[in-house]
C-alpha positions as CSV (number, residue, x, y, z in Angstrom):
1,M,3.7,-14.7,0.6
2,L,5.2,-16.6,3.7
3,L,7.4,-15.6,6.5
4,A,9.0,-18.7,8.0
5,L,11.0,-18.4,11.2
6,E,13.8,-20.7,12.6
7,L,13.9,-19.4,16.3
8,A,16.9,-19.2,18.3
9,E,16.7,-21.3,21.5
10,V,16.8,-18.9,24.5
11,G,16.9,-20.0,28.0
12,E,16.9,-17.8,31.2
13,D,19.9,-15.9,30.2
14,T,19.2,-13.9,27.1
15,R,22.5,-12.4,26.8
16,D,23.7,-14.7,24.1
17,L,20.8,-13.8,21.8
18,K,22.2,-11.4,19.3
19,C,19.6,-10.5,16.7
20,A,17.4,-11.8,14.0
21,V,18.5,-12.3,10.4
22,H,15.9,-11.1,7.8
23,L,16.3,-12.9,4.4
24,D,13.9,-11.5,1.9
25,P,13.2,-13.2,-0.6
26,F,14.4,-16.9,-0.4
27,V,14.8,-17.1,-4.3
28,R,17.5,-14.4,-4.1
29,L,19.8,-16.5,-1.8
30,H,20.5,-19.3,-4.1
31,R,20.8,-20.7,-7.7
32,I,19.2,-24.0,-7.0
33,D,16.1,-25.7,-8.2
34,E,13.5,-25.2,-5.5
35,N,11.7,-28.3,-6.5
36,R,14.6,-30.6,-5.7
37,A,14.5,-31.6,-2.2
38,L,18.2,-32.4,-1.9
39,E,19.3,-29.0,-3.2
40,V,16.7,-27.1,-0.9
41,S,17.7,-29.1,2.0
42,G,21.4,-28.1,1.7
43,V,20.5,-24.3,1.8
44,L,18.2,-24.8,4.8
45,A,20.7,-26.9,6.7
46,Y,23.2,-24.1,6.4
47,L,20.5,-21.5,7.7
48,R,19.9,-23.9,10.6
49,Q,23.7,-24.1,11.3
50,L,24.0,-20.3,11.2
51,Q,21.0,-20.1,13.8
52,R,22.5,-22.4,16.2
53,E,26.1,-21.2,16.1
54,E,25.3,-17.6,16.2
55,H,22.4,-17.6,18.4
56,V,20.2,-15.6,16.0
57,S,16.6,-16.1,14.7
58,I,16.2,-16.6,10.9
59,L,13.3,-15.2,9.1
60,V,12.8,-16.0,5.6
61,V,10.3,-14.7,3.1
62,H,9.2,-17.3,0.5
63,H,6.3,-17.3,-2.0
64,S,3.4,-19.6,-2.6
65,R,2.1,-21.3,-5.6
66,K,-0.4,-19.4,-7.7
67,A,-3.2,-21.9,-6.9
68,G,-2.7,-22.0,-3.0
69,A,-4.3,-24.2,-0.6
70,E,-7.1,-23.3,1.7
71,S,-6.6,-21.9,5.2
72,S,-6.6,-25.2,6.8
73,Q,-3.6,-26.4,4.7
74,A,-1.6,-23.2,4.2
75,G,1.7,-25.2,4.4
76,L,0.7,-27.1,1.4
77,S,0.7,-23.9,-0.8
78,L,4.4,-23.3,-0.5
79,A,6.3,-23.2,-3.7
80,G,8.9,-25.8,-4.3
81,S,10.2,-28.8,-2.1
82,S,8.2,-29.6,1.1
83,D,11.4,-29.5,3.0
84,F,10.7,-25.8,3.4
85,Y,7.6,-26.4,5.4
86,A,9.5,-28.9,7.6
87,W,12.3,-26.6,8.4
88,G,10.7,-23.7,10.2
89,D,9.5,-23.4,13.8
90,A,6.9,-20.8,12.9
91,Y,5.1,-19.5,9.8
92,I,3.1,-16.6,8.9
93,Y,1.1,-16.8,5.6
94,L,-0.3,-13.6,4.0
95,R,-2.7,-14.0,1.2
96,R,-4.6,-11.2,-0.6
97,R,-8.5,-11.1,-0.3
98,K,-9.6,-8.4,-2.6
99,S,-8.3,-5.2,-1.1
100,N,-7.4,-6.8,2.2
101,L,-5.0,-9.4,3.5
102,E,-5.7,-12.7,5.3
103,M,-3.0,-13.7,7.8
104,I,-2.6,-17.3,8.9
105,V,-0.1,-18.1,11.8
106,E,1.3,-21.6,12.6
107,H,3.7,-22.8,15.1
108,R,5.0,-26.4,15.2
109,N,4.5,-26.8,19.1
110,A,1.4,-24.9,19.5
111,P,-2.4,-25.1,18.2
112,R,-3.0,-22.7,15.3
113,P,-5.1,-19.7,16.1
114,E,-8.0,-18.6,13.7
115,P,-7.0,-16.6,10.7
116,V,-7.2,-12.9,10.9
117,E,-7.8,-10.1,8.2
118,L,-5.5,-7.1,8.0
119,I,-7.0,-3.9,6.8
120,L,-5.1,-0.6,6.1
121,R,-7.3,2.2,7.5
122,V,-6.4,5.7,6.2
123,D,-9.5,7.7,7.7
124,G,-7.1,9.8,9.6
125,P,-3.6,8.8,10.8
126,P,-3.0,5.3,8.9
127,Y,-3.1,2.4,10.9
128,L,-3.4,-1.6,10.5
129,E,-6.6,-2.9,11.9
130,V,-6.6,-6.8,12.7
131,L,-10.1,-8.4,12.5
132,P,-11.3,-12.1,12.7
133,F,-11.3,-13.4,9.1
134,V,-14.9,-14.1,7.8
135,Q,-15.3,-16.4,4.7
136,R,-17.6,-14.9,2.2
137,D,-21.2,-16.1,2.6
138,G,-23.3,-15.9,-0.6
139,S,-26.6,-15.9,1.6
140,L,-25.7,-12.4,2.7
141,D,-26.1,-11.0,-0.7
142,P,-29.8,-9.8,-0.3
143,L,-28.8,-8.2,3.0
144,K,-26.0,-6.5,1.4
145,D,-28.2,-5.0,-1.4
146,R,-30.6,-3.7,1.4
147,I,-27.7,-2.0,3.2
148,V,-26.5,-0.2,0.0
149,E,-30.1,0.7,-0.5
150,I,-30.5,2.2,3.1
151,L,-27.2,4.2,2.8
152,S,-28.2,5.7,-0.6
153,R,-31.3,7.5,1.0
154,G,-29.4,10.1,2.8
155,P,-26.1,11.9,3.0
156,E,-25.1,11.2,6.5
157,P,-23.1,8.0,7.4
158,M,-25.1,5.4,9.4
159,T,-23.7,3.4,12.5
160,Q,-23.7,-0.5,12.7
161,E,-26.3,-0.2,15.4
162,A,-28.5,2.0,13.4
163,L,-28.4,-0.1,10.3
164,R,-29.1,-3.3,12.5
165,S,-32.2,-1.4,14.0
166,E,-33.6,-0.8,10.5
167,L,-32.7,-4.1,9.2
168,R,-34.1,-6.1,12.1
169,V,-31.6,-8.9,11.7
170,R,-29.0,-10.3,13.9
171,L,-25.7,-8.3,14.7
172,Q,-23.6,-11.0,13.4
173,K,-25.2,-10.9,9.9
174,V,-24.9,-7.1,9.8
175,V,-21.3,-7.4,10.8
176,G,-20.5,-10.0,8.1
177,A,-22.5,-8.0,5.3
178,L,-20.7,-4.8,6.1
179,R,-17.2,-6.4,6.0
180,E,-17.8,-8.1,2.5
181,L,-19.3,-4.8,1.2
182,E,-16.2,-3.0,2.3
183,C,-14.0,-5.7,0.8
184,E,-15.8,-5.3,-2.4
185,D,-15.4,-1.5,-2.2
186,R,-19.1,-0.8,-2.2
187,I,-19.2,1.1,1.1
188,V,-16.5,3.0,3.2
189,R,-16.2,3.4,7.0
190,L,-16.0,7.1,8.1
191,A,-15.6,8.5,11.6
192,G,-19.4,8.8,11.8
193,G,-20.3,5.3,10.5
194,W,-20.8,3.6,7.3
195,S,-21.5,5.5,3.9
196,L,-21.4,4.8,0.2
197,P,-18.3,5.9,-1.7
198,S,-18.7,9.3,-3.1
199,E,-18.9,7.8,-6.8
200,G,-21.6,5.3,-5.7
201,R,-23.6,8.1,-3.9
202,N,-23.4,10.2,-7.0
203,H,-24.6,7.2,-9.1
204,S,-27.5,6.5,-6.8
205,S,-28.7,10.1,-6.7
206,E,-28.7,10.4,-10.6
207,S,-30.7,7.1,-10.9
């Protein structure tokens, strides 16, 4: 999913800035062929005219192709004409990574920051956690198996520091392995640290 923003130009006096117009999704706004640049450009030209005349910011939700591009080329994953990518001032890309979301932010006049990962936490009052995105590293698989084995030994959760002490590896590797295990739903994070899911612990005790 993509959020494309055409931002209103605001000077020192912000009294003329009225609001932001949220259009979700783009496909519901028209009956055109999104693969035809001429037809797409006509709709986008109208939205830009609306933005300039009414002093509003325009936010449009659009979808990506099923086979999207990598993070470094997120704009190439947009469905339909490339005119859409040329139209906006800022873009926010959301891409599912197992149970979490990867978020990529772009602005035409600023360097792009590193991608981040969005994780919905429900251990207590629900909240959204924003973490640096870590690409899956196959070399961590043996470490991940060791973490699962350690957590299966006892009923109490273990902190990140306790796991690192027992594993005797760099903290960065432990953090990466824990995040991958969490994305794979093999471990859960509780108030007291990391633990196996209840079903995983039951299975370990039976075996």
